[in-house]
MIVO-794512 format. One record per atom (N, C-alpha, C): residue number from 1; atom name; x, y, z; residue in one letter. Coordinates in Angstrom, 2 decimals, always signed. Each point is the difference from the previous one (the first is absolute). Layout:
<pts>
num NUM; atomo CA; x X; y Y; z Z; residuo A
...
</pts>
This chain:
<pts>
num 1; atomo N; x +6.76; y +8.05; z -18.20; residuo M
num 1; atomo CA; x -0.75; y +0.98; z +0.58; residuo M
num 1; atomo C; x -0.04; y -0.09; z +1.43; residuo M
num 2; atomo N; x +0.55; y +0.80; z +0.80; residuo A
num 2; atomo CA; x -0.21; y -0.23; z +1.39; residuo A
num 2; atomo C; x -1.30; y +0.69; z +0.48; residuo A
num 3; atomo N; x -0.63; y -0.45; z +0.84; residuo H
num 3; atomo CA; x -1.42; y +0.59; z +0.53; residuo H
num 3; atomo C; x +0.13; y +0.58; z +1.15; residuo H
num 4; atomo N; x -0.24; y +1.27; z -0.08; residuo T
num 4; atomo CA; x -0.09; y +0.99; z +1.39; residuo T
num 4; atomo C; x -1.23; y +0.37; z +0.01; residuo T
num 5; atomo N; x -0.29; y +0.30; z +1.51; residuo D
num 5; atomo CA; x -1.24; y +0.30; z +0.50; residuo D
num 5; atomo C; x -0.37; y +1.63; z -0.47; residuo D
num 6; atomo N; x +1.18; y +0.73; z -0.10; residuo E
num 6; atomo CA; x -0.16; y +1.28; z -0.46; residuo E
num 6; atomo C; x +0.20; y +0.32; z -1.64; residuo E
num 7; atomo N; x -0.61; y -0.56; z -0.63; residuo N
num 7; atomo CA; x -0.04; y -0.16; z -1.48; residuo N
num 7; atomo C; x -1.02; y +1.14; z -0.46; residuo N
num 8; atomo N; x +0.48; y +1.23; z -0.51; residuo P
num 8; atomo CA; x -1.15; y +1.01; z -0.30; residuo P
num 8; atomo C; x -0.71; y -0.38; z -1.31; residuo P
num 9; atomo N; x +0.45; y -0.95; z -0.61; residuo M
num 9; atomo CA; x -0.72; y -0.59; z -1.39; residuo M
num 9; atomo C; x -1.00; y -1.04; z +0.47; residuo M
num 10; atomo N; x +0.03; y -0.37; z +1.22; residuo E
num 10; atomo CA; x -0.87; y -1.38; z +0.30; residuo E
num 10; atomo C; x -1.58; y +0.48; z -0.44; residuo E
num 11; atomo N; x -0.47; y +1.17; z +0.62; residuo P
num 11; atomo CA; x -1.43; y +0.44; z -0.10; residuo P
num 11; atomo C; x -0.27; y +0.00; z -1.54; residuo P
num 12; atomo N; x +0.91; y +0.50; z -0.93; residuo F
num 12; atomo CA; x -0.15; y +0.14; z -1.33; residuo F
num 12; atomo C; x -0.26; y -1.36; z -0.79; residuo F
num 13; atomo N; x +0.94; y -0.84; z +0.65; residuo N
num 13; atomo CA; x +0.03; y -1.38; z -0.49; residuo N
num 13; atomo C; x -1.26; y -0.91; z +0.35; residuo N
num 14; atomo N; x -0.57; y +0.23; z +1.13; residuo I
num 14; atomo CA; x -1.31; y -0.39; z +0.43; residuo I
num 14; atomo C; x -1.10; y +0.49; z -0.91; residuo I
num 15; atomo N; x +0.15; y +1.30; z -0.13; residuo G
num 15; atomo CA; x -1.03; y +0.47; z -0.88; residuo G
num 15; atomo C; x -0.05; y -0.26; z -1.42; residuo G
num 16; atomo N; x +1.37; y -0.33; z -0.48; residuo L
num 16; atomo CA; x +0.19; y -0.64; z -1.34; residuo L
num 16; atomo C; x -0.86; y -1.30; z -0.10; residuo L
num 17; atomo N; x +0.39; y -0.81; z +0.97; residuo C
num 17; atomo CA; x -0.63; y -1.41; z -0.10; residuo C
num 17; atomo C; x -1.55; y +0.16; z +0.12; residuo C
num 18; atomo N; x -0.50; y +0.87; z +0.82; residuo I
num 18; atomo CA; x -1.39; y +0.29; z +0.16; residuo I
num 18; atomo C; x -0.67; y +0.14; z -1.42; residuo I
num 19; atomo N; x +0.73; y +0.99; z -0.59; residuo I
num 19; atomo CA; x -0.48; y +0.53; z -1.30; residuo I
num 19; atomo C; x +0.14; y -1.11; z -1.08; residuo I
num 20; atomo N; x +1.14; y -0.84; z +0.00; residuo E
num 20; atomo CA; x +0.08; y -1.05; z -1.04; residuo E
num 20; atomo C; x -0.91; y -1.11; z +0.22; residuo E
num 21; atomo N; x -0.36; y -0.24; z +1.13; residuo A
num 21; atomo CA; x -1.11; y -0.78; z +0.56; residuo A
num 21; atomo C; x -1.35; y +0.42; z -0.59; residuo A
num 22; atomo N; x -0.28; y +1.10; z +0.12; residuo G
num 22; atomo CA; x -1.16; y +0.52; z -0.32; residuo G
num 22; atomo C; x -0.22; y +0.10; z -1.49; residuo G
num 23; atomo N; x +0.97; y +0.22; z -0.74; residuo L
num 23; atomo CA; x +0.26; y -0.17; z -1.51; residuo L
num 23; atomo C; x -0.46; y -1.37; z -0.42; residuo L
num 24; atomo N; x +0.85; y -0.86; z +0.80; residuo V
num 24; atomo CA; x -0.15; y -1.49; z -0.50; residuo V
num 24; atomo C; x -1.50; y -0.29; z +0.14; residuo V
num 25; atomo N; x -0.60; y +0.45; z +1.18; residuo G
num 25; atomo CA; x -1.41; y -0.41; z +0.36; residuo G
num 25; atomo C; x -0.90; y +0.44; z -1.07; residuo G
num 26; atomo N; x +0.27; y +1.52; z -0.48; residuo I
num 26; atomo CA; x -0.97; y +0.49; z -0.94; residuo I
num 26; atomo C; x +0.08; y -0.78; z -1.26; residuo I
num 27; atomo N; x +1.41; y -0.34; z -0.39; residuo V
num 27; atomo CA; x -0.09; y -0.87; z -1.33; residuo V
num 27; atomo C; x -0.70; y -1.21; z +0.10; residuo V
num 28; atomo N; x +0.16; y -0.83; z +0.96; residuo V
num 28; atomo CA; x -0.76; y -1.28; z +0.29; residuo V
num 28; atomo C; x -1.44; y +0.50; z -0.08; residuo V
num 29; atomo N; x -0.51; y +0.90; z +0.81; residuo Y
num 29; atomo CA; x -1.34; y +0.45; z +0.09; residuo Y
num 29; atomo C; x -0.55; y +0.21; z -1.46; residuo Y
num 30; atomo N; x +0.84; y +0.68; z -0.73; residuo A
num 30; atomo CA; x -0.58; y +0.48; z -1.26; residuo A
num 30; atomo C; x -0.05; y -1.11; z -0.87; residuo A
num 31; atomo N; x +1.07; y -0.89; z -0.13; residuo M
num 31; atomo CA; x -0.08; y -1.33; z -0.87; residuo M
num 31; atomo C; x -1.14; y -0.90; z +0.55; residuo M
num 32; atomo N; x -0.49; y +0.02; z +1.12; residuo L
num 32; atomo CA; x -1.16; y -0.68; z +0.58; residuo L
num 32; atomo C; x -1.21; y +0.54; z -0.56; residuo L
num 33; atomo N; x +0.05; y +1.35; z +0.16; residuo V
num 33; atomo CA; x -1.44; y +0.75; z +0.11; residuo V
num 33; atomo C; x -0.28; y +0.47; z -1.59; residuo V
num 34; atomo N; x +0.93; y +0.57; z -0.67; residuo L
num 34; atomo CA; x -0.30; y +0.33; z -1.28; residuo L
num 34; atomo C; x -0.58; y -0.84; z -0.97; residuo L
num 35; atomo N; x +0.61; y -1.20; z -0.15; residuo P
num 35; atomo CA; x -0.74; y -0.84; z -0.78; residuo P
num 35; atomo C; x -1.50; y -0.55; z +0.24; residuo P
num 36; atomo N; x -0.39; y +0.00; z +1.45; residuo A
num 36; atomo CA; x -1.33; y -0.10; z +0.24; residuo A
num 36; atomo C; x -0.78; y +1.28; z -0.34; residuo A
num 37; atomo N; x +0.53; y +1.14; z -0.11; residuo L
num 37; atomo CA; x -0.72; y +1.18; z -0.19; residuo L
num 37; atomo C; x -0.12; y +0.31; z -1.57; residuo L
num 38; atomo N; x +1.02; y -0.64; z -0.76; residuo F
num 38; atomo CA; x -0.14; y +0.02; z -1.53; residuo F
num 38; atomo C; x -0.71; y -1.03; z -0.49; residuo F
num 39; atomo N; x -0.29; y -1.02; z +0.61; residuo K
num 39; atomo CA; x -0.83; y -1.31; z -0.66; residuo K
num 39; atomo C; x -1.20; y +0.43; z -0.38; residuo K
num 40; atomo N; x -0.98; y +0.95; z +0.74; residuo P
num 40; atomo CA; x -1.24; y +0.24; z -0.49; residuo P
num 40; atomo C; x +0.00; y +0.90; z -1.14; residuo P
num 41; atomo N; x +1.13; y +0.67; z -0.18; residuo M
num 41; atomo CA; x -0.06; y +0.84; z -1.32; residuo M
num 41; atomo C; x +0.32; y -0.74; z -1.24; residuo M
num 42; atomo N; x +0.86; y -1.07; z +0.09; residuo I
num 42; atomo CA; x +0.34; y -0.66; z -0.98; residuo I
num 42; atomo C; x -1.20; y -1.03; z -0.80; residuo I
</pts>
């Protein structure tokens, strides 16, 4: 893939990376926080 400065898809790819990073962060946060929240109920 040749990199060009005038790539119309580049902002979309950057946004997609931000969304993916956000989703990964949410999943990790949920894995860390949800067990702590459910522990008092059990």
